C-alpha positions, 0 to 999 in steps of 0.5 A: 329495681323494686319500687312503689312510688311515682319517683321510682317509675323512671328507674322501674322503666329503665331496669332490666326487671322492674318490680312494683308493689300492688299498693304503690302508685299506679304509674309504678305498677304500669311501667314495672315488669312484675307487680307483686300482689302482696304488701310483704317484700318477702314475696320477692324471695318466693319469686326468686325461688320460682325463677330458679326452679323454672330455669332448672326445669327448662335446662333439664327439659332441653337436655332431655329433648335434645338427647332423646331426639339425637338418639331418634335421629341416629336410630333412624339414619342407622336404619334401626327405627322406621320413620313412623316409629321415630315420629311416634316416639318423638311425639310421645316424648314431647307429650310426656315431658310436657305432662311432667313439666306441669308439676309444681315448681316449689313445694 
């Protein structure tokens, strides 16, 4: 739900995601989940692009982490990797994925 007035407040509060405009009524900004700091509703398109990119990044990171850690577990159980090497690789991969995740979501 997107709104900016007092009459929109109940719907903003009940919606799965409520979006208020910063110039709207204070009650609308208070009950909304997101407040857009611009007068232009085109910012909602930007929010959707950021949201899509963020979900894509989360899914990619999840697959990478699960795949890499599964490989580490298999290598450790098979005796290929020592516990210290497995621990080091796990922590290094977590650090690298975290650093990679700091890139801008949209250009």
